C-alpha distance (Angstrom), angle and dihedral (degrees) to the residues before:
residue distance angle dihedral
M1 . . .
H2 3.85 . .
G3 3.71 90.5 .
L4 3.81 92.8 150.7
Q5 3.85 123.0 60.5
C6 3.78 120.3 148.2
G7 3.79 95.5 7.0
F8 3.84 95.2 -128.3
C9 3.80 92.6 121.2
T10 3.78 100.7 29.4
P11 3.80 100.4 104.9
G12 3.75 95.9 47.3
M13 3.80 93.7 43.4
V14 3.82 93.5 50.0
M15 3.76 93.0 47.9
S16 3.80 91.2 47.7
A17 3.81 93.1 45.5
V18 3.81 92.9 49.6
D19 3.81 91.4 50.4
L20 3.83 91.5 47.4
L21 3.82 92.6 50.7
K22 3.82 90.7 49.2
N23 3.76 88.1 56.5
K24 3.71 103.7 35.8
K25 3.84 123.0 27.4
N26 3.81 99.6 -163.2
P27 3.81 110.2 24.4
S28 3.71 123.1 -179.1
D29 3.78 124.5 -122.7
Q30 3.77 92.3 -99.3
E31 3.77 92.7 47.1
I32 3.83 90.0 53.6
R33 3.79 90.6 47.5
D34 3.78 91.8 49.5
W35 3.86 92.2 48.4
L36 3.80 92.6 49.6
E37 3.76 94.3 46.9
G38 3.73 111.6 123.2
N39 3.81 95.2 37.7
I40 3.79 107.7 110.3
C41 3.84 114.1 -132.9
R42 3.73 115.0 179.5
C43 3.81 96.5 -175.6
T44 3.76 116.2 47.9
G45 3.76 116.5 20.0
Y46 3.84 85.4 -124.5
H47 3.83 97.5 -78.1
N48 3.80 97.8 120.2
I49 3.76 91.5 34.2
V50 3.83 90.0 57.3
A51 3.81 89.5 47.4
A52 3.81 90.4 52.5
V53 3.81 93.8 49.4
K54 3.84 89.6 50.2
E55 3.84 88.8 50.2
A56 3.78 90.6 48.8
A57 3.77 91.4 50.1
S58 3.79 92.2 51.8
K59 3.79 90.5 54.9
M60 3.84 97.6 44.9
């Protein structure tokens, strides 16, 4: 899904995404964006990161 690019935000995004998916099995795009808010991503504007979290949710 190309959710990672420069790596600057990766640790925070991964930790936030894992926590989200522990609490909500099938989050909407907006729920993912809300949960990831506060993590600074300088590359993507979250689009591919949201797609990656949705893909992970579908496989968990």
